[in-house]
C-alpha positions in Angstrom: 100.2 85.0 82.6 96.6 85.0 83.8 95.8 83.6 87.2 94.4 80.1 87.3 91.5 81.5 89.4 90.4 83.5 86.3 89.2 80.3 84.6 86.2 80.3 86.9 85.3 84.0 86.5 82.4 85.1 84.4 82.9 87.0 81.1 81.9 90.4 82.6 84.3 89.8 85.5 87.2 88.9 83.2 86.3 91.9 81.0 86.5 94.3 84.0 89.9 92.8 84.8 91.0 93.2 81.2 90.1 96.9 81.4 92.8 97.3 84.1 95.2 95.3 82.0 94.5 97.5 78.9 95.1 100.8 80.9 98.3 99.2 82.3 99.5 98.3 78.8 98.8 101.8 77.6 100.9 103.2 80.4 103.7 100.6 79.8 103.8 101.6 76.1 103.9 105.3 77.2 106.9 104.6 79.4 108.6 102.8 76.5 107.8 105.7 74.2 109.4 108.2 76.6 112.5 105.9 76.8 112.7 105.8 73.0 112.2 109.6 72.8 115.0 110.1 75.4 117.3 107.8 73.4 116.5 109.9 70.3 114.7 107.1 68.5 111.7 109.0 67.1 110.3 106.2 65.0 110.2 103.7 67.8 108.9 106.4 70.1 106.1 107.2 67.6 105.2 103.5 67.3 105.0 103.1 71.1 103.0 106.3 71.6 100.5 105.0 69.0 100.2 101.6 70.7 99.6 103.4 74.0 96.7 105.2 72.4 95.4 102.0 71.0 95.4 100.2 74.3 93.8 103.1 76.0 91.1 103.1 73.3 90.7 99.3 73.8 90.0 99.9 77.5 87.4 102.4 76.6 85.8 100.0 74.1 85.5 97.5 76.9 84.0 100.1 79.2 81.4 101.0 76.5 80.5 97.4 76.0 79.7 97.0 79.8 77.8 100.2 79.8 75.8 99.1 76.7 74.9 95.8 78.4 74.0 97.7 81.6 76.7 95.9 83.6 78.7 97.4 86.4 81.9 99.1 85.4 84.9 99.4 87.7 88.0 101.4 87.0 90.8 100.3 89.3 94.5 101.0 89.7 97.2 100.0 87.4 99.7 97.2 87.7 103.4 98.1 88.2 105.0 99.9 85.2 108.6 99.4 84.1 109.9 102.8 83.3 113.6 102.3 82.9 115.2 100.1 80.3 118.8 99.0 79.7 118.4 98.8 75.9 115.9 99.3 73.1 115.8 95.5 72.8 114.8 95.2 76.5 111.9 97.6 75.9 110.7 95.8 72.8 111.0 92.4 74.5 108.9 93.6 77.4 106.3 95.0 75.0 106.2 91.7 73.1 105.7 89.8 76.4 102.8 92.1 77.2 101.2 91.4 73.8 101.6 87.7 74.2 100.1 87.8 77.7 97.2 89.9 76.3 96.6 87.2 73.6 96.1 84.7 76.4 93.8 87.0 78.3 91.7 87.8 75.2 91.4 84.1 74.3 90.3 83.5 77.9 87.6 86.2 77.4 86.4 84.4 74.3 86.4 81.1 76.0 84.4 82.4 79.0 81.8 84.1 76.7 81.4 80.9 74.6 81.3 78.7 77.6 78.6 80.7 79.3 76.5 81.0 76.1 77.1 84.8 76.0 77.1 85.2 72.2 77.1 89.0 72.4 80.2 88.8 74.5 81.8 86.3 72.1 81.0 88.6 69.1 82.4 91.6 71.0 85.7 89.8 71.6 86.1 88.7 68.0 87.6 92.0 66.9 90.1 91.9 69.7 91.2 88.4 68.8 91.9 89.4 65.2 93.7 92.6 66.3 95.8 90.6 68.7 97.2 88.2 66.1 98.4 91.3 64.2 99.8 92.9 67.3 101.9 89.9 68.4 103.1 89.4 64.8 104.2 93.1 64.5 106.1 93.0 67.8 107.7 89.7 67.0 108.9 91.1 63.7 110.1 94.3 65.3 112.2 92.3 67.8 113.6 90.1 65.0 114.6 93.2 63.0 116.2 94.7 66.0 118.2 91.6 66.6 119.2 91.4 62.9 120.3 95.0 62.9 123.0 94.1 65.4 123.1 97.5 67.1 122.4 99.6 64.0 119.5 101.5 65.4 119.3 103.7 62.3 118.3 100.6 60.3 115.6 99.8 62.9 114.3 103.3 62.7 114.1 103.1 58.9 112.2 99.8 59.2 109.7 101.3 61.6 109.2 104.3 59.4 108.7 102.2 56.3 106.9 99.1 57.5 105.1 99.8 60.8 103.3 103.1 60.4 100.4 102.0 58.3 97.7 100.2 60.3 96.2 97.2 58.6 92.4 97.2 58.4 90.3 94.3 59.6 87.1 93.1 58.1 85.4 93.4 61.5 84.4 96.9 62.6 85.9 98.1 65.9 83.6 98.4 68.8 82.7 101.9 70.0 84.7 103.6 72.7 83.2 105.1 75.8 83.2 108.9 75.8 83.9 109.3 72.2 81.6 111.6 70.2 82.6 109.8 67.0 84.2 106.4 66.6 
């Protein structure tokens, strides 16, 4: 959960902190993907690799926003990554927790932007809010399917292949990523 001290931080400060969280989430999804790959669960691995790329891209979108606003950008170290898991359920539960925490942080960003009258910042965060609702819903569903499968990982793999590969489009265009020739 976010620190209580973050309530007093400015939108750009919170955004710089969120960049670190996004890179950390990307690495955490990568660690889970490697675990799924080593457990011979290619669909879960593919899903986690894709989410890793998305979080990395989100960090770059935030970097680009700060660059576009001529605000200082700082890329710091990552938080601790869990790289071993007891079960696929343990990995998915951790990823859901990360998404729920991210929802709180993105909401805090929106609140800080609105509270300071930073309407450009508020508009920027809107896409992330919409995406986050979908991300939490997808991970919640995946955990529920995993629990219902009662150890039948083939059924989970089939569900991921059938239901979780196609990305849903939003009405709000995604912000540009830093370093990308085309977005």
